[in-house]
C-alpha positions in Angstrom: -30.0 -27.2 28.5 -28.7 -24.3 26.4 -30.7 -21.4 25.1 -31.1 -21.6 21.4 -31.6 -18.1 20.0 -32.7 -18.9 16.4 -35.4 -21.4 17.2 -36.8 -19.0 19.8 -36.9 -16.1 17.3 -38.5 -18.3 14.6 -41.2 -19.4 17.1 -41.8 -15.8 18.3 -42.1 -14.7 14.7 -44.6 -17.4 14.0 -46.7 -16.4 17.1 -46.5 -12.8 16.0 -47.7 -13.5 12.5 -50.4 -15.9 13.7 -51.8 -13.2 16.0 -51.6 -10.6 13.2 -53.5 -13.0 10.9 -56.2 -13.7 13.6 -56.7 -9.9 14.1 -56.9 -9.3 10.4 -59.4 -12.2 9.9 -61.5 -11.0 12.8 -62.2 -7.7 11.0 -64.2 -9.6 8.4 -66.4 -11.5 10.9 -69.2 -12.0 11.3 -69.8 -12.2 7.5 -73.4 -11.0 7.9 -72.1 -7.6 9.1 -71.0 -6.7 5.6 -73.4 -6.3 2.6 -74.0 -9.5 0.7 -72.8 -8.0 -2.6 -69.4 -7.3 -0.9 -68.7 -11.0 -0.6 -67.5 -12.1 -4.0 -66.2 -15.6 -4.6 -62.6 -14.3 -4.6 -63.0 -12.5 -1.2 -64.6 -15.6 0.4 -61.8 -17.8 -1.1 -59.1 -15.4 0.1 -60.6 -15.2 3.6 -60.8 -19.0 3.7 -57.2 -19.4 2.5 -55.9 -17.0 5.1 -57.8 -18.8 7.9 -56.4 -22.1 6.7 -52.9 -20.6 6.6 -53.3 -19.3 10.2 -54.5 -22.6 11.4 -51.7 -24.4 9.7 -49.1 -22.0 11.1 -50.5 -22.5 14.6 -50.2 -26.3 14.2 -46.7 -26.1 12.8 -45.5 -23.7 15.5 -46.9 -25.9 18.3 -45.1 -28.9 16.8 -41.9 -26.9 16.5 -42.1 -25.6 20.1 -42.7 -29.1 21.4 -39.7 -30.4 19.5 -37.2 -27.6 19.7 -37.9 -25.4 22.7 -38.1 -25.7 26.5 -41.7 -25.1 27.6 -40.7 -22.0 29.6 -38.9 -20.4 26.7 -41.9 -21.1 24.4 -44.4 -19.6 26.9 -42.3 -16.4 27.4 -41.6 -16.0 23.7 -45.2 -16.6 22.7 -46.4 -14.1 25.4 -44.1 -11.4 24.3 -44.9 -11.9 20.6 -48.6 -12.1 21.3 -48.5 -8.9 23.3 -46.6 -7.0 20.7 -48.7 -8.0 17.7 -51.9 -5.9 18.3 -50.1 -2.5 18.8 -48.0 -3.1 15.8 -51.2 -4.0 13.8 -52.5 -0.6 14.6 -49.4 1.0 13.1 -50.2 -0.5 9.7 -51.7 1.8 7.1 -55.5 1.9 7.1 -55.5 0.4 3.6 -53.9 -2.7 5.0 -56.1 -3.2 8.0 -59.4 -5.0 7.5 -59.3 -4.7 3.7 -58.9 -7.2 0.9 -55.4 -5.7 0.3 -54.4 -6.9 3.8 -55.7 -10.4 3.1 -53.7 -10.5 -0.1 -50.5 -9.3 1.6 -50.7 -11.5 4.6 -51.4 -14.8 2.6 -47.8 -15.1 1.1 -46.3 -14.0 4.4 -48.1 -16.7 6.3 -47.3 -19.3 3.7 -43.7 -18.3 3.8 -43.5 -18.6 7.6 -45.3 -22.0 7.4 -42.7 -23.2 4.9 -39.8 -21.9 7.0 -41.1 -23.6 10.1 -41.6 -26.9 8.3 -38.1 -26.8 6.9 -36.3 -26.1 10.1 
């Protein structure tokens, strides 16, 4: 078995983005914690879209890891990416953390990563 660098990096990037998405989504939950008038149809749709993209990314990256990576490499890469994501999330500007702007920005990033993982 040889170590494949590119698949490992793609997998780690997917784990990193999935963890970022989960952290961002968790800032909006429970929905009852925010005033009812804050939840417009657009914000609910955006939150649902991001949750769907995170779930899709997790499914695609699990399939990718099972097909392309040795399990030990997948576990180590996922662990390192998962540990790195929360501190890096804290570096983001406050306007991007737990705001609608963050949801808007992360949606195309997650969609792009899903597309890349499906094409590889």
